C-alpha positions, 0 to 999 in steps of 0.5 A, a space after each residue: 884384788 887385795 885392796 878391794 875384793 879380798 878386804 871386803 871378804 875379810 871384813 864380812 868374815 871377821 866383823 861383829 854382828 851388826 846392830 841391824 841389817 840396815 846398810 849403815 850398820 853393816 858397813 860400820 861393822 865391816 869398817 871396824 875390822 879394817 880399823 883393827 888391821 895395822 899397816 905392815 913394817 918393812 920387816 913384816 912385809 918380808 915375813 908375811 907377804 909373798 909375791 910372784 909372777 907366772 912363767 910359761 905353763 899348761 892351763 886348760 889344755 893349752 900352753 900359756 906364755 910367761 907373763 912377760 911374753 904377753 902382748 903389751 907387757 914389758 920384758 923386764 916387768 916386775 909386776 906381780 901376778 900372785 900375792 899371798 899374805 898373812 895378817 892379823 885383826 888386832 881386836 878382842 875377838 881375833 887377837 893372835 888369829 892369823 888370816 891368810 889371803 891368796 890371789 893370782 892370775 893363771 892359777 890352776 883353777 878360777 875359784 873364790 873360796 873362804 875356809 874357816 878353820 875351827 880351833 881344835 878341841 882338847 884331844 882327850 878321847 880319840 886323838 891318842 890313836 886317831 889324829 883329829 883334823 880341824 873342822 873346816 867351814 868352806 864358803 864357795 863364792 864362785 863357781 858353784 855357790 854354796 858352803 860345806 862343813 867338814 867335821 870329824 865323824 865315826 865311820 860305820 863298823 865295830 872298830 873306832 875309826 874316825 874320819 872327815 865327813 863333808 856336809 855340802 850345800 849347793 845353792 843352785 841345786 838346792 833351790 833350783 834357780 839361776 843365781 844372779 851374777 855379782 854385777 847383776 846384784 850391784 846394778 840392782 842395788 844401785 837402782 833401788 838405793 841399797 848401799 849395803 855392799 858399797 864401800 865408804 871413803 874411810 874403808 877405801 882409805 884404810 884398805 889402801 893404807 895397808 896395801 900401800 905399806 907393802 907397795 912401798 917396799 916392793 917399789 924400793 926392791 924392784 924385782 928382788 924378792 919376786 918369785 916365779 911359778 908356772 902357769 896352771 899351778 897354785 903358785 910358788 910353794 914358798 908361799 906355804 912354806 914361808 907364811 904357814 906353820 908346819 901343821 897348816 896348808 892351803 885348801 885347794 878349791 
């Protein structure tokens, strides 16, 4: 998931505007993002990556066994079912900006979202009495495709009361149409010869180069460092504590 799906989303979010909407120009813009992501050293893997495996828990009203109790899984398996990591895109625009990626199995809910936190403005007019949260743009990929923009606004009334306001767009509700499934789109683009959403060799090589720097460390360590989380939760709390500063937290979809 990290090497393919998540790196594709990362490159779409972080890429510079392409010179045109032609497939070759879009893929070149995405590739430049991957070129700016360096493989991690073993020390960086320990600081910036969390892996875990789910244990027994409750999910969708039913009891789910631990991963190692699933059919076909070795009792001593060290295979991770959850990964959270922090990485940096080392180019002019994104220098110093952390990107947080998280994916896993048997989590509380099946969802794919991207949350973009905007940099805070100077806290001059309102922050003395009203702490101002960051403005957040949330892109919902599945389910309920759409996006929402959470901004700070003044609540109705005579006093100066500030709070978050959520402006939401749901594609299906807005356009009254069935949205095609992801693989429907891909199959259609294969038939018409549109390569925009397909990857080229260098993109595959660079994404695997980054992921392999992590896998090499895990192979040497075996189960050392493999955390646990109950099925039906959002993963180990260590991921948030380890990867994020005190002022940050995962946005639950």
